[in-house]
MIDOSE-1310 file (N, C-alpha, C; in nm, 2 decimals, decimal comma, always signed):
residues 286
mlig	-1,06/+0,64/-1,09/-0,94/+0,62/-1,00/-0,92/+0,75/-0,93; -0,88/+0,74/-0,81/-0,84/+0,86/-0,71/-0,68/+0,84/-0,70; -0,62/+0,94/-0,76/-0,47/+0,95/-0,75/-0,42/+1,04/-0,66; -0,33/+1,00/-0,58/-0,28/+1,08/-0,46/-0,14/+1,05/-0,42
ahvs	-0,09/+1,09/-0,31/+0,04/+1,06/-0,27/+0,05/+1,03/-0,12; +0,17/+0,97/-0,08/+0,19/+0,96/+0,06/+0,24/+1,10/+0,11; +0,17/+1,16/+0,23/+0,22/+1,29/+0,27/+0,24/+1,28/+0,42; +0,31/+1,36/+0,48/+0,34/+1,39/+0,62/+0,22/+1,43/+0,70
tagg	+0,22/+1,37/+0,83/+0,13/+1,42/+0,94/+0,19/+1,51/+1,04; +0,31/+1,57/+1,01/+0,38/+1,65/+1,09/+0,29/+1,77/+1,13; +0,28/+1,80/+1,25/+0,19/+1,92/+1,30/+0,04/+1,87/+1,32; +0,01/+1,75/+1,30/-0,12/+1,70/+1,34/-0,19/+1,63/+1,21
laka	-0,28/+1,54/+1,24/-0,34/+1,48/+1,13/-0,40/+1,57/+1,02; -0,47/+1,66/+1,06/-0,54/+1,75/+0,97/-0,44/+1,82/+0,86; -0,31/+1,84/+0,91/-0,20/+1,89/+0,82/-0,18/+1,81/+0,70; -0,20/+1,67/+0,72/-0,19/+1,59/+0,61/-0,28/+1,62/+0,50
vtrg	-0,39/+1,65/+0,53/-0,51/+1,68/+0,43/-0,47/+1,81/+0,36; -0,42/+1,91/+0,43/-0,37/+2,03/+0,37/-0,26/+2,01/+0,27; -0,17/+1,92/+0,30/-0,06/+1,90/+0,22/-0,10/+1,82/+0,10; -0,19/+1,72/+0,12/-0,26/+1,66/+0,00/-0,32/+1,75/-0,10
sdlg	-0,41/+1,84/-0,04/-0,48/+1,93/-0,12/-0,38/+2,02/-0,20; -0,27/+2,06/-0,13/-0,17/+2,15/-0,21/-0,10/+2,08/-0,32; -0,11/+1,94/-0,31/-0,04/+1,86/-0,42/-0,14/+1,84/-0,53; -0,28/+1,87/-0,50/-0,39/+1,83/-0,60/-0,42/+1,70/-0,60
cdsi	-0,40/+1,64/-0,47/-0,44/+1,49/-0,47/-0,59/+1,45/-0,45; -0,63/+1,35/-0,50/-0,77/+1,30/-0,48/-0,79/+1,22/-0,35; -0,67/+1,16/-0,31/-0,66/+1,08/-0,20/-0,52/+1,10/-0,13; -0,50/+1,04/-0,02/-0,37/+1,06/+0,05/-0,34/+0,92/+0,13
qifn	-0,22/+0,91/+0,15/-0,17/+0,79/+0,23/-0,08/+0,86/+0,35; -0,10/+0,80/+0,47/-0,02/+0,85/+0,58/+0,03/+0,74/+0,67; +0,14/+0,78/+0,74/+0,17/+0,69/+0,86/+0,09/+0,72/+0,97; +0,06/+0,63/+1,06/-0,03/+0,67/+1,18/+0,08/+0,71/+1,30
qspr	+0,20/+0,69/+1,27/+0,30/+0,73/+1,37/+0,44/+0,72/+1,29; +0,54/+0,76/+1,36/+0,68/+0,76/+1,30/+0,70/+0,62/+1,25; +0,74/+0,60/+1,12/+0,76/+0,47/+1,06/+0,86/+0,39/+1,11; +0,96/+0,45/+1,17/+1,08/+0,37/+1,23/+1,08/+0,38/+1,38
mwrp	+0,98/+0,40/+1,46/+0,98/+0,40/+1,59/+0,85/+0,33/+1,65; +0,86/+0,26/+1,76/+0,75/+0,19/+1,81/+0,65/+0,28/+1,88; +0,70/+0,40/+1,92/+0,60/+0,47/+2,01/+0,49/+0,53/+1,93; +0,37/+0,50/+1,97/+0,24/+0,54/+1,90/+0,22/+0,70/+1,94
tnyg	+0,16/+0,75/+1,83/+0,11/+0,90/+1,84/-0,02/+0,89/+1,91; -0,02/+0,97/+2,03/-0,15/+0,96/+2,11/-0,26/+1,07/+2,05; -0,32/+1,02/+1,95/-0,42/+1,11/+1,88/-0,55/+1,09/+1,97; -0,63/+1,18/+1,98/-0,76/+1,19/+2,05/-0,87/+1,22/+1,96
eedf	-0,98/+1,24/+2,01/-1,10/+1,25/+1,94/-1,09/+1,40/+1,87; -1,03/+1,50/+1,93/-1,01/+1,63/+1,88/-0,95/+1,61/+1,75; -0,82/+1,54/+1,74/-0,76/+1,52/+1,63/-0,83/+1,45/+1,52; -0,91/+1,35/+1,55/-0,99/+1,27/+1,46/-1,10/+1,37/+1,41
aafr	-1,17/+1,45/+1,48/-1,27/+1,53/+1,44/-1,20/+1,64/+1,35; -1,09/+1,70/+1,38/-1,03/+1,79/+1,30/-0,99/+1,74/+1,17; -0,94/+1,61/+1,15/-0,91/+1,55/+1,04/-1,04/+1,53/+0,95; -1,15/+1,48/+1,01/-1,26/+1,45/+0,95/-1,32/+1,59/+0,87
eame	-1,31/+1,70/+0,96/-1,35/+1,83/+0,91/-1,27/+1,88/+0,80; -1,15/+1,85/+0,80/-1,05/+1,90/+0,69/-1,09/+1,82/+0,57; -1,10/+1,70/+0,57/-1,15/+1,60/+0,47/-1,27/+1,65/+0,40; -1,37/+1,68/+0,48/-1,50/+1,73/+0,42/-1,48/+1,87/+0,35
asri	-1,39/+1,94/+0,39/-1,36/+2,07/+0,32/-1,27/+2,08/+0,21; -1,23/+1,96/+0,18/-1,12/+1,94/+0,08/-1,17/+1,86/-0,05; -1,09/+1,85/-0,15/-1,12/+1,77/-0,26/-1,08/+1,62/-0,24; -1,01/+1,59/-0,13/-0,97/+1,45/-0,11/-1,08/+1,37/-0,06
stvi	-1,09/+1,25/-0,12/-1,20/+1,16/-0,09/-1,16/+1,05/+0,00; -1,04/+1,00/+0,00/-1,00/+0,88/+0,08/-0,87/+0,90/+0,14; -0,85/+0,82/+0,23/-0,72/+0,83/+0,31/-0,69/+0,67/+0,34; -0,56/+0,63/+0,32/-0,50/+0,51/+0,35/-0,40/+0,53/+0,45
ihav	-0,39/+0,44/+0,55/-0,28/+0,43/+0,65/-0,17/+0,33/+0,61; -0,05/+0,37/+0,62/+0,06/+0,27/+0,59/+0,11/+0,23/+0,73; +0,10/+0,10/+0,77/+0,17/+0,05/+0,90/+0,31/+0,09/+0,89; +0,37/+0,08/+1,02/+0,50/+0,12/+1,03/+0,60/+0,01/+0,98
ylin	+0,72/+0,05/+0,94/+0,82/-0,05/+0,88/+0,87/-0,15/+0,98; +0,87/-0,12/+1,11/+0,92/-0,21/+1,21/+0,84/-0,34/+1,23; +0,71/-0,33/+1,19/+0,63/-0,45/+1,21/+0,68/-0,57/+1,13; +0,69/-0,68/+1,21/+0,72/-0,82/+1,14/+0,63/-0,92/+1,21
catp	+0,52/-0,93/+1,15/+0,42/-1,04/+1,18/+0,47/-1,19/+1,17; +0,57/-1,21/+1,11/+0,63/-1,34/+1,08/+0,74/-1,40/+1,16; +0,79/-1,31/+1,24/+0,91/-1,33/+1,31/+0,88/-1,44/+1,41; +0,99/-1,53/+1,45/+0,97/-1,62/+1,56/+1,00/-1,55/+1,69
dral	+1,05/-1,43/+1,69/+1,07/-1,36/+1,82/+0,95/-1,32/+1,89; +0,90/-1,38/+1,99/+0,77/-1,34/+2,06/+0,75/-1,20/+2,11; +0,86/-1,14/+2,15/+0,86/-1,01/+2,19/+0,83/-0,91/+2,07; +0,90/-0,93/+1,95/+0,88/-0,86/+1,84/+0,74/-0,88/+1,78
rkks	+0,69/-1,00/+1,79/+0,54/-1,02/+1,74/+0,45/-0,95/+1,82; +0,47/-0,95/+1,96/+0,38/-0,88/+2,05/+0,39/-0,73/+2,01; +0,50/-0,68/+1,99/+0,51/-0,53/+1,95/+0,44/-0,51/+1,81; +0,46/-0,60/+1,73/+0,39/-0,59/+1,59/+0,25/-0,59/+1,60
lasl	+0,20/-0,68/+1,69/+0,05/-0,69/+1,70/-0,01/-0,57/+1,77; +0,05/-0,50/+1,86/+0,01/-0,39/+1,92/+0,01/-0,27/+1,82; +0,12/-0,26/+1,74/+0,12/-0,15/+1,64/+0,03/-0,15/+1,54; +0,00/-0,28/+1,48/-0,09/-0,30/+1,38/-0,23/-0,28/+1,43
ahal	-0,27/-0,32/+1,55/-0,40/-0,30/+1,60/-0,42/-0,15/+1,63; -0,31/-0,08/+1,68/-0,32/+0,06/+1,70/-0,35/+0,15/+1,56; -0,29/+0,09/+1,46/-0,31/+0,16/+1,33/-0,45/+0,14/+1,28; -0,49/+0,02/+1,31/-0,64/-0,02/+1,26/-0,75/+0,06/+1,34
rigd	-0,72/+0,08/+1,48/-0,81/+0,17/+1,54/-0,81/+0,31/+1,50; -0,69/+0,37/+1,46/-0,70/+0,50/+1,40/-0,77/+0,51/+1,27; -0,74/+0,40/+1,19/-0,83/+0,38/+1,07/-0,98/+0,37/+1,08; -1,02/+0,32/+1,20/-1,16/+0,31/+1,23/-1,21/+0,46/+1,25
aiga	-1,12/+0,53/+1,33/-1,15/+0,68/+1,37/-1,16/+0,77/+1,26; -1,08/+0,75/+1,17/-1,08/+0,85/+1,05/-1,14/+0,80/+0,93; -1,20/+0,68/+0,93/-1,26/+0,63/+0,81/-1,17/+0,59/+0,70; -1,05/+0,53/+0,73/-0,96/+0,50/+0,63/-1,00/+0,38/+0,55
tgvv	-0,96/+0,38/+0,42/-0,99/+0,26/+0,34/-0,92/+0,14/+0,38; -0,80/+0,15/+0,45/-0,74/+0,03/+0,50/-0,61/+0,07/+0,55; -0,54/-0,02/+0,62/-0,41/-0,01/+0,67/-0,31/-0,10/+0,58; -0,23/-0,05/+0,50/-0,14/-0,12/+0,42/-0,03/-0,18/+0,52
lhpg	+0,00/-0,30/+0,49/+0,09/-0,39/+0,59/+0,20/-0,45/+0,50; +0,33/-0,43/+0,53/+0,42/-0,54/+0,49/+0,42/-0,65/+0,58; +0,38/-0,77/+0,54/+0,35/-0,88/+0,64/+0,46/-0,94/+0,71; +0,58/-0,91/+0,68/+0,69/-0,95/+0,76/+0,81/-1,04/+0,69
arkd	+0,91/-1,06/+0,75/+1,03/-1,13/+0,69/+1,05/-1,27/+0,77; +1,07/-1,37/+0,68/+1,11/-1,49/+0,76/+1,26/-1,52/+0,75; +1,33/-1,45/+0,67/+1,48/-1,46/+0,65/+1,50/-1,61/+0,62; +1,57/-1,67/+0,71/+1,62/-1,82/+0,67/+1,52/-1,92/+0,73
aplr	+1,42/-1,88/+0,81/+1,33/-1,96/+0,87/+1,23/-2,03/+0,77; +1,17/-2,16/+0,80/+1,08/-2,22/+0,71/+0,96/-2,13/+0,68; +0,92/-2,14/+0,56/+0,80/-2,06/+0,51/+0,68/-2,10/+0,58; +0,63/-2,21/+0,59/+0,49/-2,25/+0,64/+0,47/-2,19/+0,79
pavk	+0,57/-2,22/+0,87/+0,54/-2,16/+1,01/+0,54/-2,01/+1,01; +0,62/-1,95/+0,91/+0,62/-1,80/+0,92/+0,49/-1,74/+0,87; +0,43/-1,81/+0,77/+0,30/-1,77/+0,72/+0,19/-1,79/+0,83; +0,21/-1,89/+0,91/+0,10/-1,92/+1,02/+0,12/-1,81/+1,13
ragk	+0,24/-1,78/+1,15/+0,27/-1,66/+1,25/+0,21/-1,54/+1,21; +0,25/-1,50/+1,09/+0,19/-1,38/+1,04/+0,05/-1,38/+1,04; -0,01/-1,47/+0,98/-0,16/-1,48/+0,98/-0,23/-1,46/+1,12; -0,17/-1,52/+1,21/-0,23/-1,52/+1,35/-0,22/-1,37/+1,40
vige	-0,11/-1,31/+1,38/-0,10/-1,17/+1,42/-0,20/-1,08/+1,36; -0,21/-1,09/+1,22/-0,31/-1,01/+1,14/-0,44/-1,04/+1,20; -0,47/-1,16/+1,22/-0,61/-1,19/+1,25/-0,65/-1,13/+1,39; -0,55/-1,14/+1,49/-0,57/-1,09/+1,62/-0,58/-0,94/+1,62
aiad	-0,51/-0,86/+1,53/-0,52/-0,73/+1,51/-0,67/-0,69/+1,47; -0,71/-0,76/+1,37/-0,84/-0,75/+1,32/-0,95/-0,75/+1,43; -0,93/-0,86/+1,51/-1,02/-0,88/+1,62/-1,02/-0,78/+1,72; -0,90/-0,71/+1,73/-0,89/-0,60/+1,84/-0,92/-0,47/+1,78
sesc	-1,00/-0,46/+1,66/-1,04/-0,33/+1,60/-1,18/-0,36/+1,54; -1,24/-0,26/+1,49/-1,38/-0,26/+1,45/-1,40/-0,30/+1,31; -1,35/-0,22/+1,22/-1,40/-0,23/+1,08/-1,29/-0,20/+0,96; -1,18/-0,14/+1,00/-1,08/-0,10/+0,92/-1,01/-0,22/+0,86
pvli	-0,99/-0,25/+0,73/-0,93/-0,36/+0,67/-0,77/-0,35/+0,68; -0,71/-0,47/+0,68/-0,56/-0,48/+0,67/-0,54/-0,52/+0,51; -0,46/-0,43/+0,45/-0,43/-0,45/+0,30/-0,30/-0,51/+0,30; -0,27/-0,64/+0,28/-0,15/-0,70/+0,26/-0,09/-0,66/+0,13
eqma	+0,03/-0,60/+0,15/+0,10/-0,53/+0,03/+0,18/-0,64/-0,04; +0,17/-0,66/-0,18/+0,24/-0,75/-0,26/+0,39/-0,69/-0,25; +0,48/-0,76/-0,21/+0,62/-0,72/-0,19/+0,72/-0,75/-0,30; +0,85/-0,69/-0,29/+0,94/-0,71/-0,38/+1,02/-0,84/-0,38
ghag	+1,01/-0,91/-0,27/+1,08/-1,03/-0,26/+1,22/-1,04/-0,22; +1,27/-0,94/-0,15/+1,41/-0,92/-0,11/+1,42/-0,98/+0,04; +1,53/-1,04/+0,08/+1,56/-1,06/+0,21/+1,47/-1,16/+0,29; +1,40/-1,24/+0,22/+1,30/-1,33/+0,27/+1,17/-1,28/+0,31
ilgh	+1,13/-1,16/+0,25/+1,01/-1,09/+0,28/+0,90/-1,18/+0,23; +0,79/-1,19/+0,31/+0,67/-1,26/+0,27/+0,58/-1,18/+0,19; +0,51/-1,24/+0,09/+0,40/-1,18/+0,01/+0,45/-1,12/-0,12; +0,57/-1,18/-0,18/+0,59/-1,13/-0,31/+0,52/-1,20/-0,41
tfde	+0,47/-1,32/-0,39/+0,39/-1,39/-0,49/+0,24/-1,41/-0,45; +0,17/-1,41/-0,54/+0,01/-1,43/-0,51/-0,01/-1,56/-0,44; +0,06/-1,66/-0,45/+0,06/-1,78/-0,38/+0,07/-1,75/-0,22; +0,19/-1,67/-0,20/+0,21/-1,65/-0,05/+0,10/-1,55/+0,00
iadl	+0,06/-1,46/-0,07/-0,05/-1,37/-0,03/-0,18/-1,44/-0,01; -0,21/-1,54/-0,09/-0,33/-1,63/-0,07/-0,32/-1,70/+0,06; -0,19/-1,76/+0,08/-0,17/-1,84/+0,20/-0,18/-1,75/+0,33; -0,13/-1,62/+0,32/-0,14/-1,52/+0,43/-0,28/-1,49/+0,46
teaa	-0,36/-1,46/+0,36/-0,50/-1,44/+0,37/-0,58/-1,54/+0,43; -0,56/-1,66/+0,40/-0,63/-1,78/+0,47/-0,57/-1,79/+0,62; -0,45/-1,78/+0,64/-0,40/-1,78/+0,78/-0,45/-1,68/+0,86; -0,48/-1,56/+0,80/-0,54/-1,45/+0,88/-0,69/-1,46/+0,91
gggd	-0,76/-1,57/+0,86/-0,89/-1,60/+0,88/-0,99/-1,58/+0,75; -0,92/-1,52/+0,65/-0,99/-1,51/+0,52/-1,12/-1,42/+0,51; -1,14/-1,35/+0,61/-1,26/-1,26/+0,61/-1,24/-1,14/+0,52; -1,36/-1,06/+0,51/-1,35/-0,95/+0,42/-1,27/-0,82/+0,47
rvgl	-1,21/-0,84/+0,59/-1,12/-0,73/+0,63/-0,98/-0,75/+0,61; -0,95/-0,87/+0,52/-0,81/-0,90/+0,47/-0,82/-0,87/+0,33; -0,74/-0,75/+0,29/-0,75/-0,71/+0,16/-0,61/-0,72/+0,11; -0,60/-0,65/-0,01/-0,47/-0,65/-0,10/-0,44/-0,52/-0,15
clds	-0,31/-0,49/-0,15/-0,25/-0,36/-0,21/-0,14/-0,42/-0,31; -0,16/-0,35/-0,43/-0,06/-0,39/-0,54/+0,02/-0,27/-0,56; +0,16/-0,29/-0,58/+0,26/-0,20/-0,60/+0,31/-0,22/-0,74; +0,32/-0,13/-0,83/+0,38/-0,16/-0,96/+0,51/-0,19/-0,95
chlf	+0,60/-0,12/-0,88/+0,74/-0,14/-0,87/+0,76/-0,30/-0,81; +0,70/-0,33/-0,71/+0,70/-0,46/-0,65/+0,67/-0,57/-0,74; +0,56/-0,55/-0,82/+0,52/-0,65/-0,91/+0,63/-0,67/-1,01; +0,68/-0,56/-1,07/+0,77/-0,58/-1,18/+0,89/-0,63/-1,14
vsgy	+0,95/-0,61/-1,01/+1,08/-0,66/-0,98/+1,06/-0,81/-0,93; +0,93/-0,85/-0,89/+0,90/-0,97/-0,85/+0,88/-1,08/-0,97; +0,90/-1,02/-1,09/+0,88/-1,11/-1,21/+0,75/-1,10/-1,27; +0,66/-1,01/-1,22/+0,52/-1,01/-1,28/+0,53/-0,89/-1,39
dirt	+0,52/-0,93/-1,51/+0,55/-0,85/-1,62/+0,43/-0,75/-1,65; +0,44/-0,64/-1,62/+0,33/-0,53/-1,63/+0,35/-0,43/-1,75; +0,45/-0,47/-1,83/+0,50/-0,36/-1,94/+0,40/-0,36/-2,05; +0,30/-0,44/-2,07/+0,20/-0,43/-2,18/+0,07/-0,46/-2,13
aegi	-0,03/-0,41/-2,20/-0,17/-0,44/-2,15/-0,20/-0,59/-2,15; -0,15/-0,67/-2,23/-0,17/-0,81/-2,23/-0,10/-0,88/-2,09; +0,02/-0,82/-2,07/+0,08/-0,87/-1,95/+0,01/-0,84/-1,82; -0,04/-0,71/-1,82/-0,12/-0,66/-1,69/-0,24/-0,74/-1,68
tgvl	-0,32/-0,77/-1,80/-0,43/-0,86/-1,79/-0,39/-1,00/-1,73; -0,29/-1,05/-1,77/-0,24/-1,18/-1,73/-0,21/-1,19/-1,57; -0,14/-1,07/-1,53/-0,11/-1,07/-1,39/-0,23/-1,06/-1,31; -0,32/-0,98/-1,36/-0,44/-0,96/-1,26/-0,53/-1,08/-1,26
dead	-0,53/-1,15/-1,38/-0,61/-1,28/-1,39/-0,54/-1,38/-1,30; -0,42/-1,38/-1,28/-0,36/-1,47/-1,18/-0,40/-1,42/-1,04; -0,39/-1,29/-1,00/-0,42/-1,24/-0,87/-0,57/-1,28/-0,84; -0,65/-1,27/-0,94/-0,79/-1,30/-0,91/-0,82/-1,44/-0,88
skvg	-0,74/-1,52/-0,95/-0,76/-1,67/-0,94/-0,71/-1,73/-0,80; -0,60/-1,66/-0,75/-0,54/-1,70/-0,63/-0,58/-1,64/-0,51; -0,60/-1,50/-0,52/-0,62/-1,41/-0,40/-0,77/-1,36/-0,41; -0,81/-1,32/-0,52/-0,95/-1,26/-0,54/-0,94/-1,11/-0,57
lerl	-0,97/-1,06/-0,68/-0,96/-0,92/-0,68/-1,07/-0,84/-0,61; -1,17/-0,90/-0,56/-1,25/-0,85/-0,47/-1,19/-0,78/-0,34; -1,05/-0,84/-0,32/-0,97/-0,80/-0,20/-0,90/-0,69/-0,23; -0,88/-0,65/-0,36/-0,79/-0,54/-0,40/-0,86/-0,40/-0,37
ralh	-0,80/-0,32/-0,28/-0,85/-0,21/-0,24/-0,77/-0,08/-0,26; -0,63/-0,11/-0,30/-0,55/+0,01/-0,32/-0,43/-0,03/-0,41; -0,37/+0,07/-0,47/-0,25/+0,05/-0,55/-0,15/+0,15/-0,50; -0,02/+0,11/-0,52/+0,10/+0,20/-0,51/+0,16/+0,22/-0,65
inds	+0,18/+0,34/-0,68/+0,23/+0,36/-0,82/+0,38/+0,41/-0,82; +0,47/+0,33/-0,85/+0,61/+0,36/-0,86/+0,68/+0,29/-0,98; +0,77/+0,38/-1,03/+0,86/+0,31/-1,13/+0,98/+0,24/-1,06; +1,05/+0,17/-1,13/+1,16/+0,10/-1,06/+1,31/+0,13/-1,10
kvaf	+1,39/+0,14/-1,00/+1,53/+0,17/-1,04/+1,61/+0,05/-1,10; +1,55/-0,07/-1,05/+1,63/-0,19/-1,10/+1,54/-0,26/-1,19; +1,61/-0,36/-1,26/+1,55/-0,43/-1,37/+1,45/-0,54/-1,33; +1,37/-0,59/-1,44/+1,27/-0,69/-1,42/+1,32/-0,80/-1,34
genl	+1,25/-0,85/-1,25/+1,28/-0,96/-1,18/+1,40/-0,96/-1,08; +1,44/-0,84/-1,04/+1,56/-0,83/-0,96/+1,53/-0,84/-0,81; +1,40/-0,85/-0,76/+1,36/-0,86/-0,64/+1,43/-0,75/-0,54; +1,44/-0,64/-0,58/+1,48/-0,52/-0,49/+1,39/-0,41/-0,51
drhe	+1,37/-0,37/-0,38/+1,26/-0,26/-0,36/+1,33/-0,13/-0,38; +1,33/-0,07/-0,49/+1,39/+0,05/-0,53/+1,30/+0,14/-0,61; +1,22/+0,23/-0,55/+1,14/+0,32/-0,62/+1,21/+0,42/-0,70; +1,14/+0,45/-0,83/+1,19/+0,55/-0,91/+1,07/+0,65/-0,95
nlgk	+1,11/+0,78/-0,99/+0,99/+0,87/-1,02/+0,93/+0,80/-1,15; +0,81/+0,84/-1,18/+0,74/+0,78/-1,29/+0,81/+0,82/-1,42; +0,82/+0,73/-1,52/+0,89/+0,75/-1,64/+1,03/+0,75/-1,65; +1,10/+0,75/-1,53/+1,24/+0,76/-1,52/+1,31/+0,62/-1,49
geig	+1,23/+0,51/-1,47/+1,28/+0,39/-1,44/+1,27/+0,28/-1,56; +1,29/+0,15/-1,50/+1,28/+0,03/-1,59/+1,15/+0,00/-1,64; +1,05/+0,04/-1,57/+0,90/+0,01/-1,62/+0,88/+0,11/-1,73; +0,90/+0,23/-1,71/+0,87/+0,35/-1,81/+0,73/+0,41/-1,80
grsi	+0,72/+0,53/-1,87/+0,61/+0,59/-1,86/+0,49/+0,53/-1,93; +0,51/+0,47/-2,04/+0,41/+0,41/-2,12/+0,35/+0,29/-2,06; +0,43/+0,21/-1,99/+0,38/+0,09/-1,92/+0,31/+0,14/-1,79; +0,35/+0,24/-1,72/+0,28/+0,29/-1,61/+0,15/+0,35/-1,65
glfl	+0,14/+0,41/-1,76/+0,01/+0,46/-1,82/-0,09/+0,35/-1,84; -0,03/+0,23/-1,89/-0,12/+0,13/-1,93/-0,18/+0,07/-1,79; -0,08/+0,07/-1,70/-0,12/+0,02/-1,56/-0,23/+0,10/-1,50; -0,20/+0,23/-1,50/-0,31/+0,32/-1,44/-0,43/+0,31/-1,52
sepr	-0,45/+0,27/-1,64/-0,56/+0,29/-1,72/-0,63/+0,14/-1,73; -0,58/+0,04/-1,65/-0,64/-0,09/-1,65/-0,78/-0,09/-1,61; -0,88/-0,13/-1,66/-1,01/-0,12/-1,63/-1,06/-0,16/-1,48; -1,00/-0,27/-1,45/-1,03/-0,33/-1,33/-0,97/-0,24/-1,21
fedl	-0,90/-0,14/-1,24/-0,84/-0,05/-1,13/-0,93/+0,08/-1,13; -1,04/+0,09/-1,20/-1,11/+0,21/-1,21/-1,16/+0,28/-1,09; -1,20/+0,20/-0,98/-1,26/+0,24/-0,86/-1,15/+0,24/-0,74; -1,03/+0,23/-0,77/-0,94/+0,22/-0,67/-0,87/+0,35/-0,63
tatl	-0,79/+0,36/-0,52/-0,71/+0,47/-0,48/-0,57/+0,42/-0,52; -0,49/+0,52/-0,59/-0,35/+0,49/-0,64/-0,27/+0,60/-0,57; -0,17/+0,55/-0,49/-0,08/+0,64/-0,43/+0,06/+0,64/-0,48; +0,10/+0,75/-0,51/+0,25/+0,77/-0,55/+0,34/+0,77/-0,42
etpg	+0,44/+0,67/-0,44/+0,53/+0,67/-0,32/+0,67/+0,71/-0,39; +0,68/+0,79/-0,49/+0,81/+0,82/-0,56/+0,89/+0,91/-0,49; +1,02/+0,91/-0,52/+1,11/+1,00/-0,45/+1,08/+1,14/-0,46; +1,04/+1,18/-0,59/+1,01/+1,33/-0,61/+1,14/+1,39/-0,66
pekq	+1,14/+1,50/-0,70/+1,25/+1,57/-0,77/+1,36/+1,61/-0,67; +1,32/+1,62/-0,53/+1,42/+1,65/-0,43/+1,44/+1,55/-0,33; +1,40/+1,42/-0,36/+1,39/+1,30/-0,28/+1,33/+1,32/-0,15; +1,22/+1,41/-0,15/+1,14/+1,44/-0,05/+0,99/+1,40/-0,07
gpvr	+0,97/+1,32/-0,16/+0,84/+1,27/-0,20/+0,78/+1,33/-0,31; +0,67/+1,29/-0,36/+0,60/+1,35/-0,48/+0,57/+1,50/-0,46; +0,57/+1,58/-0,57/+0,53/+1,71/-0,58/+0,40/+1,71/-0,67; +0,34/+1,84/-0,68/+0,21/+1,85/-0,75/+0,24/+1,81/-0,89
kdit	+0,35/+1,85/-0,96/+0,36/+1,80/-1,10/+0,38/+1,66/-1,11; +0,42/+1,57/-1,02/+0,41/+1,43/-1,02/+0,27/+1,38/-1,03; +0,19/+1,43/-0,95/+0,04/+1,40/-0,95/-0,03/+1,42/-1,09; +0,02/+1,55/-1,14/-0,03/+1,58/-1,27/+0,01/+1,49/-1,37
yarr	+0,14/+1,45/-1,37/+0,21/+1,36/-1,46/+0,13/+1,22/-1,46; +0,11/+1,18/-1,34/+0,04/+1,05/-1,33/-0,09/+1,04/-1,40; -0,17/+1,16/-1,38/-0,30/+1,16/-1,45/-0,28/+1,17/-1,60; -0,16/+1,24/-1,65/-0,14/+1,25/-1,80/-0,12/+1,11/-1,85
lrsq	-0,03/+1,03/-1,77/+0,01/+0,90/-1,81/-0,12/+0,81/-1,81; -0,21/+0,83/-1,72/-0,33/+0,75/-1,74/-0,41/+0,77/-1,86; -0,42/+0,90/-1,90/-0,49/+0,95/-2,02/-0,42/+0,88/-2,13; -0,29/+0,89/-2,13/-0,22/+0,82/-2,25/-0,24/+0,68/-2,25
gfra	-0,25/+0,61/-2,14/-0,28/+0,48/-2,14/-0,42/+0,43/-2,19; -0,51/+0,52/-2,16/-0,64/+0,49/-2,22/-0,63/+0,50/-2,37; -0,56/+0,60/-2,43/-0,55/+0,62/-2,57/-0,47/+0,51/-2,63; -0,38/+0,45/-2,57/-0,30/+0,33/-2,62/-0,37/+0,21/-2,62
ra	-0,46/+0,19/-2,53/-0,56/+0,08/-2,53/-0,67/+0,09/-2,64; -0,69/+0,21/-2,69/-0,81/+0,22/-2,78/-0,78/+0,15/-2,92
């Protein structure tokens, strides 16, 4: 397992590699542009070459892009869907240029609109973005289930995957906090096994390309997306360790999106602690 963190690209793409290396990361996750603005960052080949060079000189093995939060592939608003398509396609093309494992996507919110048309709209946007890029996968993130967000159940993710065309460029990202607050009990090894068996039967674990590792500020099944530092929340360190040591996660990238001690994101000791929890998880499973 490659354990890393979400890091800033302030100052250029290559700076993200430096920040990840300083944290002791095996992998990094980045935004391809400001997460709360539509304006794309105009990276060029020099930026991509500098990023690739920095990666080759570092301990970091993989990079994941997180699509911007403004994207709503499920909206009935055509103008917003058009912006969402352009932003997602842009992220995928950057992913192609830097060799990203995938672009993690919040598929969208339907609010009070009917479910089936919302899934169809979201799938169409995802499929069109894939067609407008070369090879980088879209990784549909399993969501917390708040405010009509799509994708908090494996049934919805399966439907979104099918609506997007079902090809091998439609992948999956699991978030420990989101699973927990959506009612998927990952507090025991047996519970984790059952959750993954369900994911495999409905979505297919061959689509699973990435993990987000977060504790939860809120209780089981609350459907609220509130990340907490590892071991400080309702999931707890022991269960996070069991999650990290799950055998079917062995070859995946695991990204910390925790607040960190200063609410500025993970620090080096958080990455070290995640590795320690994983080791403890292996011992608990023995």
